[in-house]
C-alpha positions in Angstrom: 142.1 113.8 84.6 142.9 118.0 84.7 142.3 120.1 81.6 144.8 122.6 80.1 143.8 126.4 78.7 145.8 129.3 77.9 143.2 132.1 77.9 143.4 135.8 76.7 139.9 136.5 78.1 139.4 139.2 80.5 137.8 138.9 83.9 134.8 139.3 85.7 135.3 138.6 89.5 135.4 134.7 89.1 134.6 134.6 85.4 135.9 135.3 82.1 134.6 138.1 79.6 134.3 138.4 75.9 136.8 141.4 76.1 140.6 140.7 75.6 142.3 140.5 79.0 146.1 139.3 80.2 147.5 135.9 79.2 146.5 133.3 81.9 147.2 129.5 82.1 144.8 127.3 83.7 144.9 123.6 85.2 141.0 123.0 85.6 139.8 120.3 87.6 137.8 117.7 85.8 133.9 118.3 85.8 134.5 121.9 86.7 134.3 125.0 84.0 137.2 127.1 83.7 137.6 130.2 85.8 140.4 132.5 87.0 140.6 130.9 90.1 142.0 128.3 88.1 145.2 130.1 87.3 149.2 128.8 87.8 152.2 130.3 86.8 154.0 129.4 83.2 156.2 127.1 84.7 153.6 125.3 87.2 151.5 124.8 84.0 153.9 123.8 81.9 155.5 120.9 84.8 151.7 119.4 84.9 151.7 119.5 80.9 155.0 117.4 80.9 153.9 115.0 83.7 150.9 114.2 81.3 153.1 112.1 79.2 154.3 108.9 79.1 157.7 108.2 80.1 160.0 105.6 78.4 163.0 103.5 80.6 165.4 106.3 80.8 162.4 108.9 81.7 162.3 110.6 79.1 158.7 112.0 78.1 157.1 110.8 74.6 153.2 110.9 73.7 151.1 114.2 71.8 149.8 117.1 72.6 147.1 118.9 70.5 146.3 122.6 71.1 142.7 123.2 70.3 141.7 126.6 68.6 138.0 127.6 68.5 136.4 129.6 66.4 134.2 133.0 66.5 131.1 133.4 68.7 132.0 131.3 71.2 131.9 131.9 75.3 134.3 130.2 77.1 131.9 127.6 78.5 131.6 126.6 74.8 135.2 126.0 74.9 135.1 124.2 77.5 132.5 121.9 76.2 134.2 121.6 72.9 137.5 120.7 74.7 135.7 117.9 77.0 133.8 116.9 73.6 137.6 116.2 72.0 138.8 114.6 74.9 135.9 112.2 75.1 136.1 111.5 71.3 139.5 110.7 70.9 139.8 108.6 74.6 140.4 104.9 73.6 141.3 105.6 70.2 144.8 107.4 71.1 146.5 108.8 74.3 146.8 112.4 73.9 146.9 115.4 76.0 144.5 118.3 75.4 145.2 122.0 75.3 143.2 124.6 74.7 143.7 128.2 73.4 140.9 130.5 74.4 140.9 133.8 72.5 138.4 136.4 73.7 135.3 135.8 71.3 131.7 136.6 71.8 129.2 134.5 72.4 126.6 136.2 70.3 125.2 135.5 67.1 127.1 136.8 64.1 129.5 138.8 66.7 131.5 138.1 63.2 133.6 140.9 62.4 134.4 142.2 65.9 135.6 138.6 66.7 137.6 139.1 63.1 139.4 141.5 64.5 140.1 140.2 68.2 141.2 137.3 66.4 144.0 139.0 64.3 145.4 140.9 67.7 145.4 137.9 70.0 146.7 135.6 67.1 150.6 135.7 68.1 149.5 134.6 71.8 149.3 131.5 70.5 153.0 131.1 69.2 154.8 132.9 72.4 152.3 132.2 75.2 151.5 128.3 74.4 153.2 126.4 71.5 156.8 128.0 72.1 156.9 127.5 76.0 155.7 123.9 75.4 158.4 123.5 72.8 161.4 125.0 75.1 160.4 122.6 78.2 161.5 119.5 76.0 164.9 118.2 76.7 166.9 116.6 73.9 165.4 113.4 74.1 161.9 113.9 74.4 159.6 112.8 71.7 156.4 114.5 72.1 154.4 115.3 68.7 152.6 118.8 69.0 149.9 119.1 67.1 146.8 121.4 66.5 143.1 121.3 65.7 141.3 124.3 64.5 137.8 125.1 64.2 136.5 127.7 62.0 137.9 131.2 62.6 140.4 129.3 64.6 142.3 128.7 61.3 142.4 132.2 60.8 143.6 132.7 64.0 146.5 130.0 63.5 147.6 131.3 60.3 148.0 134.6 61.4 150.0 133.2 64.6 152.3 131.5 62.7 152.3 134.4 60.2 153.6 136.5 63.0 155.7 134.0 64.0 158.0 134.0 61.5 158.5 137.8 61.7 159.6 137.9 65.1 163.1 137.1 66.9 161.7 134.8 69.9 159.2 133.1 67.8 161.4 132.8 64.2 161.8 129.7 61.7 163.4 126.4 63.0 160.2 125.0 65.0 157.3 123.3 63.7 153.5 121.6 64.3 153.5 117.5 63.6 149.8 117.5 62.0 147.7 120.8 62.0 143.7 119.7 61.1 141.2 122.3 60.4 137.5 121.8 60.7 135.2 124.4 59.2 137.8 126.4 58.5 137.0 129.8 57.8 139.6 131.4 55.7 139.9 131.9 51.7 140.0 128.4 50.2 142.1 129.8 47.0 145.0 131.2 49.4 146.0 127.6 50.2 148.4 127.2 47.4 152.3 127.5 47.2 153.7 130.4 47.4 150.9 132.4 48.9 151.8 135.2 51.3 149.3 134.5 54.0 149.4 130.9 54.1 153.6 130.3 53.3 154.1 130.3 57.1 150.9 128.1 58.4 151.9 125.6 55.7 155.7 125.7 56.3 155.1 125.2 60.1 153.4 121.6 59.8 154.5 118.7 58.7 150.8 118.1 57.5 147.4 119.8 57.0 144.3 118.1 56.5 141.4 120.2 55.8 138.2 118.5 56.8 135.3 120.1 54.8 131.5 119.8 53.9 129.7 121.7 51.1 126.8 122.0 53.3 128.2 123.9 56.0 125.3 126.8 56.4 127.5 128.7 58.7 130.4 129.5 56.0 127.8 130.3 53.6 127.1 133.4 55.8 130.9 134.0 56.7 131.0 134.4 52.3 127.8 136.8 52.5 129.6 138.8 55.3 133.2 139.2 53.3 131.4 140.0 49.7 133.6 139.4 47.0 136.2 137.3 48.6 136.8 133.8 48.1 134.8 130.6 49.2 135.6 129.6 52.4 138.2 126.3 53.1 135.7 124.7 55.1 133.0 124.5 52.8 134.7 124.0 49.2 137.7 122.1 50.4 141.6 123.0 49.3 142.0 123.9 45.6 143.3 121.3 43.4 146.8 123.0 42.9 147.2 122.7 46.6 150.7 122.1 47.9 151.4 118.1 48.5 151.8 118.4 52.1 147.9 119.1 52.0 145.0 116.7 52.2 141.8 117.1 51.6 138.9 115.2 53.2 135.2 115.9 52.1 132.4 115.0 54.5 129.6 116.2 52.8 128.2 112.6 52.0 128.9 111.3 55.7 126.9 114.7 57.0 124.3 113.9 54.8 123.9 110.9 57.2 123.1 113.1 60.0 120.3 114.4 62.0 120.2 117.9 63.5 119.3 118.0 67.3 116.8 120.5 66.3 114.6 121.5 63.3 114.6 125.2 63.4 116.7 126.5 60.8 119.1 128.2 63.0 119.8 125.3 65.2 120.6 123.3 61.5 122.7 125.9 60.5 125.2 126.0 63.7 124.9 121.8 63.4 126.2 121.8 59.8 129.3 123.5 61.1 129.7 121.7 64.5 129.1 118.4 64.0 132.6 117.4 64.0 132.8 117.7 67.9 130.1 115.1 68.5 130.7 112.2 66.0 132.7 109.2 66.3 133.8 108.7 62.4 135.7 112.3 62.5 137.6 111.2 65.9 138.6 107.6 64.1 139.6 109.9 61.3 141.4 112.6 63.4 143.4 109.9 65.9 144.6 107.9 62.8 145.5 111.3 61.2 147.4 112.7 64.2 149.1 109.3 65.5 150.3 109.1 61.7 151.2 105.7 61.4 149.9 105.3 58.4 150.0 107.0 55.2 146.9 109.6 54.6 146.0 107.6 51.5 145.3 104.4 53.5 144.0 106.0 56.5 141.2 103.0 57.0 137.8 104.1 55.9 138.5 106.8 53.7 137.4 107.0 50.3 137.2 108.8 47.3 134.6 111.3 46.0 133.6 112.3 42.0 136.4 114.9 42.2 139.4 112.8 44.0 139.1 113.8 46.9 139.5 111.7 50.3 136.0 111.0 52.0 135.5 110.6 55.7 134.5 106.8 56.2 130.7 106.3 57.6 
């Protein structure tokens, strides 16, 4: 199956760079990495995505679409690898069309502060150029649920995108994502309370927010160090106790303790602690049930409780 991307990266020949570029819609053949030559027009891109969904007896589309928003220090090839991992992880668990929003994050270690600036500048493109066009293409009879999965600084990108959306005439309220899932979220945990101006739009445009966190996440500890004096990161400590009722904490720390890093050196261990989700069958089993939404969050198969009352990832 072809892979769907919308990218705002710069172009160097038939390759993508790390600077800000024009909005491009890509339909990438299976087995190939995204290249500028995979560009198609918006109308064709939307048509190909809509054709990926199932149809009922009346010809109306139904199914699920999942927007993936990556984090910092991520090159175009890394985004493609994550995209393929998500598709493979959800295969056999649910039928879903995965769409990656590729913002121009660098691919160098610790290029954190420049990435943060670019993330804020490009966030609105996620709504204007990706989510809204897909929503507009659906007819009254369509039953396609649109979800988002955000890793690391991708949570910040989506937060800023939804905040800007509420300020814009073209992107304002009246629409919503179905399920919003955050993994290793690199945003302030303390902001996720009712009435907080930084997160009210994010929460207002989602039916439910599920936060998967890991107390062993070493990269988010580095993030804390770079932001001296700010709150601990959501993907490391979880949602606060007074988070709104539409949010769900899933503590993955105990499950992570059962995993073995692929390499023993400190940098590899740190990276693994932040990105293990992409290759973990237990995470995908839980994510699929979350996106399908057939079961209440309290009875998703495999989940337990930690000592603080948080839900836990099944092992």
